[in-house]
C-alpha positions in Angstrom: -9.6 17.6 7.8 -7.6 20.5 9.3 -7.5 23.4 6.9 -3.8 23.9 7.9 -3.0 20.6 6.1 -3.9 22.0 2.7 -0.9 22.9 0.5 0.0 26.5 0.0 -2.0 27.9 -2.9 -5.3 26.2 -2.1 -7.6 28.8 -0.8 -10.8 28.1 1.1 -13.1 30.3 3.0 -13.7 28.2 6.1 -12.3 25.0 7.5 -15.6 23.2 6.5 -14.8 24.0 2.8 -11.7 21.8 3.1 -13.9 18.9 4.4 -16.3 19.4 1.5 -13.6 18.2 -0.9 -14.2 14.7 0.4 -17.7 14.9 1.8 -20.3 12.9 -0.1 -23.6 14.4 -1.0 -26.8 13.2 0.7 -27.1 11.0 3.8 -24.3 8.6 4.5 -21.3 7.6 2.4 -23.1 5.3 0.0 -26.0 6.7 -2.0 -29.1 4.5 -2.0 -29.3 4.3 -5.8 -25.9 2.6 -6.1 -26.5 -1.1 -6.5 -22.9 -2.3 -6.9 -19.6 -1.2 -5.5 -16.5 -0.9 -7.7 -15.1 -4.1 -6.2 -18.3 -6.0 -7.0 -18.2 -4.7 -10.6 -14.6 -5.8 -10.9 -15.5 -9.3 -9.5 -18.4 -9.5 -11.9 -16.1 -8.6 -14.9 -13.8 -11.6 -13.9 -16.8 -14.0 -13.9 -18.1 -12.7 -17.3 -14.8 -12.2 -19.0 -14.0 -13.5 -22.5 -10.7 -14.3 -24.1 -11.3 -11.4 -26.5 -11.8 -8.8 -23.8 -9.9 -9.3 -20.6 -9.9 -5.7 -19.4 -12.3 -3.8 -17.1 -14.8 -1.7 -18.9 -13.4 1.7 -17.7 -10.1 3.1 -16.4 -9.6 2.8 -12.6 -7.3 5.2 -10.7 -5.8 6.6 -13.9 -2.3 8.1 -13.6 -2.2 11.8 -12.4 -5.4 13.7 -12.0 -6.9 17.2 -12.2 -9.2 18.8 -9.7 -10.9 22.2 -9.5 -11.9 23.8 -6.2 -14.4 26.7 -6.0 -13.2 29.0 -3.2 -15.6 31.1 -1.2 -16.7 34.5 -2.4 -14.5 36.2 0.3 -11.4 34.3 -0.7 -9.9 37.0 -3.0 -11.3 40.5 -3.4 -14.9 39.1 -3.1 -14.4 37.3 -6.4 -15.1 33.6 -6.8 -11.8 31.7 -7.5 -11.4 28.3 -9.1 -8.2 26.6 -8.0 -6.9 24.0 -10.4 -5.0 21.2 -8.8 -2.9 19.0 -11.1 -1.4 15.7 -9.9 1.7 14.2 -11.5 3.7 11.0 -11.1 1.0 9.5 -8.9 2.1 5.9 -9.6 4.1 6.0 -6.3 0.7 5.8 -4.4 -1.7 4.5 -7.1 -0.8 0.8 -6.8 -1.0 0.7 -3.0 -4.3 2.6 -3.1 -5.7 -0.1 -5.4 -4.4 -2.8 -3.2 -5.8 -1.1 -0.1 -9.2 -0.8 -1.7 -9.2 -4.5 -2.5 -8.2 -5.5 1.0 -10.9 -3.2 2.6 -13.5 -4.5 0.2 -12.8 -8.2 0.7 -13.0 -8.3 4.4 -15.3 -6.2 6.7 -13.3 -7.3 9.8 -10.2 -5.8 8.3 -12.1 -2.6 7.6 -12.9 -2.2 11.3 -9.3 -3.1 12.3 -7.8 -0.6 9.8 -10.1 2.1 11.1 -8.1 1.9 14.3 -4.9 2.8 12.5 -6.0 5.0 9.6 -9.1 6.5 11.2 -12.7 5.5 10.7 -13.6 8.7 8.8 -10.7 8.1 6.4 -11.6 4.5 5.7 -15.3 5.5 5.0 -14.4 8.4 2.8 -11.8 6.3 0.9 -14.3 3.6 0.1 -17.0 6.0 -0.8 -14.8 7.9 -3.2 -13.5 4.8 -4.8 -17.0 3.4 -5.3 -18.0 6.8 -6.7 -15.2 6.7 -9.3 -13.8 10.0 -7.8 -10.2 8.8 -8.3 -8.4 12.2 -8.2 -10.2 13.0 -4.9 -9.1 9.7 -3.5 -5.5 10.6 -4.2 -5.9 14.1 -2.7 -7.4 12.4 0.4 -4.3 10.3 0.8 -1.9 13.2 0.1 -3.5 15.7 2.5 -4.6 13.2 5.2 -1.6 10.9 5.4 1.4 12.5 3.7 3.6 15.3 5.0 4.3 18.3 2.9 8.0 17.5 2.7 7.2 14.2 0.9 6.1 15.8 -2.3 7.0 18.8 -4.5 4.4 21.5 -5.2 4.4 24.5 -7.5 1.9 27.4 -7.6 1.1 29.0 -10.9 -1.3 31.9 -10.2 -4.5 30.1 -9.3 -3.1 26.6 -10.2 -1.3 24.2 -7.9 0.8 21.3 -9.2 1.6 18.4 -6.9 4.4 16.0 -8.1 4.7 12.6 -6.4 7.8 11.5 -8.3 10.0 9.3 -6.1 9.8 6.0 -4.2 6.4 4.4 -3.4 7.6 3.1 0.0 8.4 6.7 1.0 5.1 8.0 -0.3 2.8 5.2 1.0 4.3 2.5 3.3 5.9 4.9 5.8 2.6 6.7 6.2 0.6 3.8 7.5 0.9 5.1 11.0 2.1 2.3 13.3 0.4 -0.5 11.4 3.5 -2.6 10.8 5.6 -1.4 13.7 7.8 -4.2 15.3 10.2 -4.4 18.2 13.0 -6.8 19.1 15.1 -6.9 22.2 18.8 -8.1 22.4 20.8 -9.1 25.4 24.6 -9.6 25.6 25.9 -12.5 27.7 28.8 -10.4 28.8 27.7 -8.4 31.8 30.4 -5.7 31.1 29.3 -5.2 27.5 28.8 -1.4 27.0 25.8 -2.0 24.8 24.1 -4.3 27.3 20.3 -4.5 26.5 19.1 -2.9 23.3 15.8 -2.5 21.5 15.4 -2.4 17.7 12.1 -0.8 16.6 11.0 -0.5 13.0 8.0 0.9 11.3 8.3 -0.9 8.0 9.3 -4.5 7.0 12.4 -4.5 4.8 13.8 -8.0 4.1 17.1 -8.9 2.5 18.2 -11.9 0.5 19.8 -14.6 2.6 23.5 -15.4 2.1 22.7 -19.1 2.1 21.9 -19.9 -1.5 20.9 -23.5 -0.6 17.7 -22.3 1.1 14.6 -23.3 -0.8 12.0 -20.6 0.2 14.3 -17.6 0.2 11.5 -15.1 1.1 10.4 -17.1 4.1 14.0 -17.5 5.2 14.5 -13.7 4.9 11.4 -13.1 7.0 12.5 -15.6 9.6 15.9 -13.9 9.8 14.2 -10.7 10.7 11.6 -12.0 13.1 12.9 -15.2 14.7 15.1 -15.4 17.8 18.8 -16.1 17.2 22.2 -15.9 18.9 25.2 -14.1 17.3 28.6 -12.9 18.4 28.3 -9.5 19.9 29.7 -6.9 17.5 30.4 -4.3 20.2 34.0 -3.2 20.2 36.0 -5.0 22.8 33.2 -7.4 23.7 33.6 -11.2 23.3 30.1 -12.1 24.5 27.2 -13.6 22.7 24.2 -11.5 21.8 20.7 -13.0 22.1 18.0 -11.7 19.8 14.4 -12.3 21.1 11.4 -13.0 18.9 10.5 -9.8 17.0 6.9 -8.9 17.6 4.4 -6.4 16.3 3.9 -3.5 18.7 0.1 -3.5 18.2 -0.8 -7.2 17.5 -0.7 -8.8 14.1 -1.8 -6.3 11.5 -4.5 -7.2 8.9 -1.9 -7.0 6.2 1.8 -6.6 5.8 3.9 -5.0 3.1 7.3 -6.6 2.5 9.8 -4.1 0.9 11.5 -6.1 -1.8 13.6 -3.4 -3.3 16.9 -5.0 -2.2 16.2 -8.2 -4.2 17.4 -8.9 -7.7 15.3 -10.8 -10.3 17.7 -13.8 -10.3 17.3 -14.2 -6.6 13.6 -15.0 -6.9 12.4 -18.3 -8.5 8.9 -18.0 -7.0 6.9 -16.1 -4.5 5.2 -18.2 -1.7 1.5 -18.0 -1.5 1.6 -18.7 2.3 4.0 -16.9 4.7 4.6 -17.2 8.4 5.2 -13.8 10.0 5.7 -13.5 13.8 3.9 -16.8 14.4 0.9 -15.8 12.3 0.0 -17.1 8.8 -0.4 -14.6 6.0 -1.7 -15.2 2.5 -0.5 -13.5 -0.7 -2.8 -10.7 -1.8 -0.8 -8.9 -4.4 2.4 -7.0 -5.2 3.6 -3.7 -6.6 6.0 -3.9 -9.6 8.6 -1.5 -10.9 9.5 -0.8 -14.5 13.1 0.4 -14.3 13.2 1.8 -17.9 10.1 4.0 -17.3 10.6 4.6 -13.6 7.0 3.6 -13.2 5.1 1.5 -10.6 2.2 -0.8 -11.2 0.4 -3.5 -9.2 -0.9 -7.0 -9.4 -3.5 -8.4 -7.1 -5.7 -11.5 -6.7 -9.5 -11.8 -6.5 -11.0 -15.3 -6.0 -7.8 -16.9 -7.2 -7.6 -14.8 -10.4 -4.7 -12.4 -11.0 -5.4 -8.8 -12.2 -2.8 -6.3 -13.3 -3.3 -2.6 -12.6 -1.3 0.1 -14.4 -2.7 3.6 -14.1 -0.6 4.8 -17.1 -2.4 2.6 -19.6 -5.7 3.2 -21.3 -6.9 -0.3 -20.4 -5.4 -0.2 -16.9 -7.1 -3.1 -15.2 -6.5 -6.4 -17.0 -7.2 -10.0 -16.1 -4.1 -12.1 -16.4 -3.3 -15.7 -17.3 -0.1 -15.4 -15.4 1.7 -12.7 -13.4 3.3 -9.9 -15.5 6.8 -10.4 -16.7 9.8 -8.1 -17.3 9.0 -6.1 -14.1 10.9 -5.9 -10.8 9.2 -6.7 -7.5 9.0 -3.6 -5.4 6.8 -5.0 -2.6 4.7 -8.1 -1.7 1.4 -7.6 0.1 0.1 -10.4 2.4 -3.2 -10.5 4.3 -3.6 -12.2 7.7 -5.3 -15.6 7.4 -8.8 -15.8 8.8 -10.8 -18.9 9.8 -13.6 -17.9 7.4 -11.3 -18.1 4.3 -12.3 -21.0 2.2 -9.4 -23.1 1.0 -11.2 -24.4 -2.0 -11.2 -20.9 -3.6 -7.5 -21.4 -4.3 -6.3 -24.0 -6.7 -3.1 -25.9 -5.9 -1.4 -24.0 -8.7 -1.6 -20.8 -6.6 0.6 -22.2 -3.8 3.5 -20.6 -5.6 3.5 -17.6 -7.8 6.1 -18.4 -10.4 8.1 -15.2 -10.9 10.2 -14.9 -14.1 11.7 -11.9 -15.8 12.8 -13.6 -19.0 
């Protein structure tokens, strides 16, 4: 980590001190004495759950966080300084961090692929910190390694720094996934004298909108097709009467391991169900989870699937990881997360009832 990326108010003696915030002790990122990862413990809790206790045995990625840094002796008047860092409103990154951990833990091939986008060192540190239950440090890793300083508010109170992530989760997380979901589409006008001529539309995130055709059955697939599939429309350029051809939208760097669909433009009544399987740019993707928004509390949470079982994560609750009989109700969809289908995925892990996630808000 570059020491210049640390927020104002955090004082370290050398650049290596900044790296030590995230550096594990001992050799390697996984201590030898650890027998199970956090993901393996969560999976075991699903297998051994009872109707009386359907929550994980300890909080995972709790809301907010507090961290203390011991600066070097030369940092201020040769006096050791403890800098207290307080995190607020972290739900805008918490749900996606939880989903990212599940995706990385379930598939080692995805781990290697995502290292290309996020950096191998970031991926290794992220997994190590999650498996070590160093959840505040995980959030600091994301904030300082992936976010820009203009994306969050910070205040300095003497030797204390407060970082406030209040806002939109797509601004604080999705837009910082480098070029993972970058797509491009070319358009051509049939009128040779069209002033627009050939155009390119490049996007870094995937935002889909409800289709105007209410007769369509799978509205989400239809919305994805409208964004990705080729089509011909009347050219909207002023004074042009030609037809504009839209080519197939493609990913700039091949099909990513997972995609995040921004669902913030959708109303609850426009969704009867969420498809388990989705075709995106001629590739098949499978539902992994979703992030949810509580409008009254302005709070985000997440739901994800492990071995066909739904779990709900809400960092604001004491029991914040709970096994569900059905997806949570009374919450708005903020995003849907799909992982790329792989040949090694066993179809018998998923019961036919998982083909559609029934989504109801009443």
